[in-house]
C-alpha positions as YAML, in Angstrom:
chain: A
units: angstrom
residues:
- id: 1
  name: UNK
  ca: [-30.60, -22.70, 26.57]
- id: 2
  name: UNK
  ca: [-30.66, -24.72, 23.35]
- id: 3
  name: UNK
  ca: [-32.70, -22.01, 21.59]
- id: 4
  name: UNK
  ca: [-29.74, -19.63, 21.89]
- id: 5
  name: UNK
  ca: [-27.66, -21.89, 19.64]
- id: 6
  name: UNK
  ca: [-30.26, -22.31, 16.88]
- id: 7
  name: UNK
  ca: [-29.05, -19.29, 14.81]
- id: 8
  name: UNK
  ca: [-25.45, -20.54, 15.01]
- id: 9
  name: UNK
  ca: [-26.47, -24.05, 13.98]
- id: 10
  name: UNK
  ca: [-28.54, -22.67, 11.10]
- id: 11
  name: UNK
  ca: [-25.61, -20.57, 9.92]
- id: 12
  name: UNK
  ca: [-23.22, -23.54, 10.11]
- id: 13
  name: UNK
  ca: [-25.71, -25.72, 8.24]
- id: 14
  name: UNK
  ca: [-26.07, -23.06, 5.53]
- id: 15
  name: UNK
  ca: [-22.29, -22.74, 5.18]
- id: 16
  name: UNK
  ca: [-21.80, -26.50, 4.89]
- id: 17
  name: UNK
  ca: [-24.65, -26.86, 2.37]
- id: 18
  name: UNK
  ca: [-23.30, -23.93, 0.35]
- id: 19
  name: UNK
  ca: [-19.80, -25.46, 0.24]
- id: 20
  name: UNK
  ca: [-21.14, -28.87, -0.80]
- id: 21
  name: UNK
  ca: [-23.36, -27.27, -3.45]
- id: 22
  name: UNK
  ca: [-20.50, -25.23, -4.94]
- id: 23
  name: UNK
  ca: [-18.13, -28.22, -5.03]
- id: 24
  name: UNK
  ca: [-20.83, -30.45, -6.52]
- id: 25
  name: UNK
  ca: [-21.76, -27.93, -9.23]
- id: 26
  name: UNK
  ca: [-18.14, -27.35, -10.18]
- id: 27
  name: UNK
  ca: [-17.55, -31.12, -10.40]
- id: 28
  name: UNK
  ca: [-20.62, -31.56, -12.63]
- id: 29
  name: UNK
  ca: [-19.82, -28.68, -14.98]
- id: 30
  name: UNK
  ca: [-16.06, -29.27, -15.25]
- id: 31
  name: UNK
  ca: [-14.67, -29.95, -18.72]
- id: 32
  name: UNK
  ca: [-11.24, -31.43, -18.17]
- id: 33
  name: UNK
  ca: [-8.84, -30.59, -21.01]
- id: 34
  name: UNK
  ca: [-5.36, -30.80, -19.50]
- id: 35
  name: UNK
  ca: [-2.44, -29.43, -21.51]
- id: 36
  name: UNK
  ca: [1.21, -29.10, -20.50]
- id: 37
  name: UNK
  ca: [0.77, -25.33, -20.17]
- id: 38
  name: UNK
  ca: [-2.21, -25.76, -17.85]
- id: 39
  name: UNK
  ca: [-0.36, -28.23, -15.63]
- id: 40
  name: UNK
  ca: [2.49, -25.89, -14.60]
- id: 41
  name: UNK
  ca: [2.16, -23.88, -11.38]
- id: 42
  name: UNK
  ca: [1.00, -20.31, -11.94]
- id: 43
  name: UNK
  ca: [2.24, -17.49, -9.79]
- id: 44
  name: UNK
  ca: [1.56, -13.86, -10.60]
- id: 45
  name: UNK
  ca: [1.74, -14.46, -14.35]
- id: 46
  name: UNK
  ca: [5.42, -15.35, -14.23]
- id: 47
  name: UNK
  ca: [6.80, -18.66, -15.39]
- id: 48
  name: UNK
  ca: [8.16, -20.39, -12.29]
- id: 49
  name: UNK
  ca: [11.92, -20.39, -11.80]
- id: 50
  name: UNK
  ca: [13.75, -23.03, -9.82]
- id: 51
  name: UNK
  ca: [12.49, -25.96, -7.86]
- id: 52
  name: UNK
  ca: [9.29, -25.89, -5.78]
- id: 53
  name: UNK
  ca: [11.10, -27.79, -3.03]
- id: 54
  name: UNK
  ca: [13.52, -24.95, -2.17]
- id: 55
  name: UNK
  ca: [14.39, -24.56, 1.47]
- id: 56
  name: UNK
  ca: [13.36, -21.38, 3.24]
- id: 57
  name: UNK
  ca: [15.37, -19.68, 5.92]
- id: 58
  name: UNK
  ca: [14.39, -20.37, 9.52]
- id: 59
  name: UNK
  ca: [13.94, -16.61, 9.91]
- id: 60
  name: UNK
  ca: [10.96, -16.76, 7.54]
- id: 61
  name: UNK
  ca: [9.22, -19.30, 9.77]
- id: 62
  name: UNK
  ca: [10.14, -17.38, 12.93]
- id: 63
  name: UNK
  ca: [8.58, -14.17, 11.63]
- id: 64
  name: UNK
  ca: [5.50, -16.08, 10.45]
- id: 65
  name: UNK
  ca: [5.02, -17.76, 13.86]
- id: 66
  name: UNK
  ca: [5.57, -14.51, 15.73]
- id: 67
  name: UNK
  ca: [3.03, -12.75, 13.53]
- id: 68
  name: UNK
  ca: [0.46, -15.45, 14.24]
- id: 69
  name: UNK
  ca: [1.15, -15.38, 17.98]
- id: 70
  name: UNK
  ca: [0.87, -11.58, 18.30]
- id: 71
  name: UNK
  ca: [-2.11, -11.47, 15.95]
- id: 72
  name: UNK
  ca: [-4.02, -14.06, 17.99]
- id: 73
  name: UNK
  ca: [-3.18, -12.29, 21.22]
- id: 74
  name: UNK
  ca: [-4.60, -9.02, 19.92]
- id: 75
  name: UNK
  ca: [-7.85, -10.83, 19.07]
- id: 76
  name: UNK
  ca: [-8.29, -11.37, 22.81]
- id: 77
  name: UNK
  ca: [-8.84, -7.62, 23.11]
- id: 78
  name: UNK
  ca: [-12.17, -7.82, 21.24]
- id: 79
  name: UNK
  ca: [-14.17, -9.57, 24.02]
- id: 80
  name: UNK
  ca: [-12.56, -7.28, 26.56]
- id: 81
  name: UNK
  ca: [-13.73, -4.23, 24.61]
- id: 82
  name: UNK
  ca: [-17.22, -5.68, 24.24]
- id: 83
  name: UNK
  ca: [-17.56, -6.19, 28.02]
- id: 84
  name: UNK
  ca: [-15.55, -3.20, 29.23]
- id: 85
  name: UNK
  ca: [-18.52, -1.57, 30.98]
- id: 86
  name: UNK
  ca: [-19.28, -4.73, 32.96]
- id: 87
  name: UNK
  ca: [-15.62, -5.23, 33.88]
- id: 88
  name: UNK
  ca: [-15.26, -1.63, 35.10]
- id: 89
  name: UNK
  ca: [-18.27, -1.62, 37.38]
- id: 90
  name: UNK
  ca: [-18.19, -3.20, 40.84]
- id: 91
  name: UNK
  ca: [-21.99, -3.55, 40.87]
- id: 92
  name: UNK
  ca: [-24.39, -4.89, 38.22]
- id: 93
  name: UNK
  ca: [-25.14, -2.44, 35.42]
- id: 94
  name: UNK
  ca: [-28.43, -0.56, 35.61]
- id: 95
  name: UNK
  ca: [-29.92, 0.31, 32.19]
- id: 96
  name: UNK
  ca: [-26.54, -0.30, 30.57]
- id: 97
  name: UNK
  ca: [-24.61, 2.16, 32.70]
- id: 98
  name: UNK
  ca: [-22.65, 2.13, 35.92]
- id: 99
  name: UNK
  ca: [-23.26, 4.43, 38.86]
- id: 100
  name: UNK
  ca: [-20.38, 6.82, 39.55]
- id: 101
  name: UNK
  ca: [-19.81, 5.36, 43.01]
- id: 102
  name: UNK
  ca: [-19.38, 1.84, 41.59]
- id: 103
  name: UNK
  ca: [-16.77, 2.59, 38.91]
- id: 104
  name: UNK
  ca: [-13.64, 0.50, 39.29]
- id: 105
  name: UNK
  ca: [-10.50, 0.21, 37.22]
- id: 106
  name: UNK
  ca: [-10.42, -3.60, 37.23]
- id: 107
  name: UNK
  ca: [-11.24, -3.87, 33.50]
- id: 108
  name: UNK
  ca: [-8.65, -1.28, 32.52]
- id: 109
  name: UNK
  ca: [-6.01, -2.71, 34.84]
- id: 110
  name: UNK
  ca: [-6.66, -6.20, 33.52]
- id: 111
  name: UNK
  ca: [-5.98, -5.09, 29.93]
- id: 112
  name: UNK
  ca: [-2.97, -2.98, 30.93]
- id: 113
  name: UNK
  ca: [-1.39, -6.07, 32.52]
- id: 114
  name: UNK
  ca: [-2.15, -8.10, 29.38]
- id: 115
  name: UNK
  ca: [-0.64, -5.41, 27.14]
- id: 116
  name: UNK
  ca: [2.41, -5.11, 29.41]
- id: 117
  name: UNK
  ca: [3.01, -8.86, 29.04]
- id: 118
  name: UNK
  ca: [2.67, -8.49, 25.26]
- id: 119
  name: UNK
  ca: [5.11, -5.58, 25.29]
- id: 120
  name: UNK
  ca: [7.66, -7.54, 27.33]
- id: 121
  name: UNK
  ca: [7.35, -10.44, 24.88]
- id: 122
  name: UNK
  ca: [7.72, -8.11, 21.91]
- id: 123
  name: UNK
  ca: [10.82, -6.44, 23.38]
- id: 124
  name: UNK
  ca: [12.33, -9.87, 24.16]
- id: 125
  name: UNK
  ca: [11.76, -11.03, 20.57]
- id: 126
  name: UNK
  ca: [13.16, -7.77, 19.21]
- id: 127
  name: UNK
  ca: [16.30, -7.95, 21.39]
- id: 128
  name: UNK
  ca: [16.87, -11.60, 20.39]
- id: 129
  name: UNK
  ca: [16.92, -10.47, 16.73]
- id: 130
  name: UNK
  ca: [14.01, -12.68, 15.65]
- id: 131
  name: UNK
  ca: [12.54, -9.81, 13.64]
- id: 132
  name: UNK
  ca: [15.70, -9.21, 11.61]
- id: 133
  name: UNK
  ca: [15.21, -10.41, 8.05]
- id: 134
  name: UNK
  ca: [18.92, -10.61, 7.06]
...
């Protein structure tokens, strides 16, 4: 059981070591020469206008949260797609396929219910006007 996690642990170790190495090398090779021009925030090559502490509309945050929620919910479709054959067969798979007599629509029905719930949520949000940018 532990052997199955060795590749994941090796990858995580490599990522952490790579991050530490890059941060360490950049700290060692940094030549700090601050000037007033280098200290101002840079955004798309345009000199910043106004205060950085401006207040944003609540609508901006609503759209951002709704995007994250619907985006995360669509990620749940990936494992379903990866195991669709297993979910749509009432018996264990034989050589990666399902016998015609054992085909069920459980996997498809499960995702249709999930997508219907998503659609109801999307329609609710749309009718409430949360997607209006005005």
